[in-house]
C-alpha positions as CSV (number, residue, x, y, z in Angstrom):
1,M,121.6,106.5,92.4
2,S,117.9,106.1,92.4
3,I,115.4,105.1,94.9
4,N,114.1,101.6,93.0
5,P,116.5,98.8,93.9
6,A,116.2,97.0,90.8
7,R,117.7,100.1,88.9
8,S,120.6,100.8,91.1
9,F,121.4,96.7,91.0
10,A,121.2,97.3,87.1
11,S,123.7,99.9,87.1
12,A,126.2,98.4,90.0
13,A,126.5,94.9,88.3
14,P,128.3,95.8,85.3
15,A,130.4,98.5,87.2
16,G,131.2,96.2,90.1
17,M,130.2,98.8,92.4
18,W,129.0,96.9,95.7
19,Q,129.8,98.8,98.6
20,L,126.6,101.2,99.4
21,L,124.3,98.7,97.3
22,W,123.2,97.1,100.5
23,I,121.3,100.4,101.8
24,Y,118.8,99.9,98.7
25,F,117.7,96.7,99.9
26,V,117.8,97.3,103.6
27,A,116.4,100.9,104.1
28,P,112.9,100.2,102.7
29,P,111.9,97.2,104.8
30,L,113.5,99.4,107.6
31,G,111.5,102.4,107.0
32,M,108.1,100.2,106.6
33,L,108.8,98.6,110.2
34,A,109.8,102.0,111.8
35,A,106.6,103.9,110.1
36,A,104.6,100.7,111.5
37,Q,106.1,101.3,115.3
38,L,105.5,105.0,115.2
39,Y,101.8,104.4,113.9
40,C,101.4,101.9,116.8
41,A,102.9,104.1,119.4
42,F,100.8,107.1,118.5
43,N,97.6,105.3,117.6
44,G,97.8,102.6,119.9
45,H,95.9,99.0,118.6
46,V,95.6,98.7,115.0
47,G,92.3,97.0,114.5
48,C,91.7,95.5,110.9
49,A,93.7,96.3,107.9
50,K,90.5,96.5,105.9
51,L,89.6,100.1,105.1
52,Q,85.9,98.8,104.4
53,H,84.2,95.9,105.3
54,P,81.5,94.4,102.9
55,D,77.9,94.9,104.2
56,D,77.1,91.2,104.2
57,V,80.0,89.4,105.2
58,R,81.9,88.8,108.8
59,C,85.2,89.7,108.9
60,I,87.4,86.4,110.0
61,H,90.3,89.0,111.2
62,C,88.9,91.5,113.4
63,G,85.6,89.9,114.4
64,Y,83.2,92.8,112.6
65,E,80.1,91.4,112.0
66,P,77.1,93.3,109.6
67,R,74.2,94.5,111.6
68,V,72.1,92.3,109.5
69,T,73.7,89.1,110.7
70,A,74.1,90.3,114.0
71,Q,70.1,90.8,114.2
72,L,69.6,87.7,112.6
73,R,71.8,85.9,114.9
74,A,70.2,87.3,117.9
75,L,66.6,86.5,116.6
76,A,67.6,82.7,116.1
77,E,68.9,82.6,119.9
78,E,65.7,84.1,121.1
79,S,63.8,81.7,119.2
80,V,65.7,79.0,120.5
81,H,65.7,80.0,124.2
82,G,62.3,80.6,123.8
């Protein structure tokens, strides 16, 4: 028995023991989904998957905009509107 599904498969294949092998393939995704649901239940909305955003690039996932870009955009709108 191992935590690695590939290692468990390699041992089960020659022995022909397939009865409990399914748990090694099903349990990790179910555990991941359960952990994600618990995180969302206790922490509410999940913003962006990125831990850090670059200082000069806008994020297309969450809408994060660097301060410099936001200031330049505000100046551009100000100059257009007079």
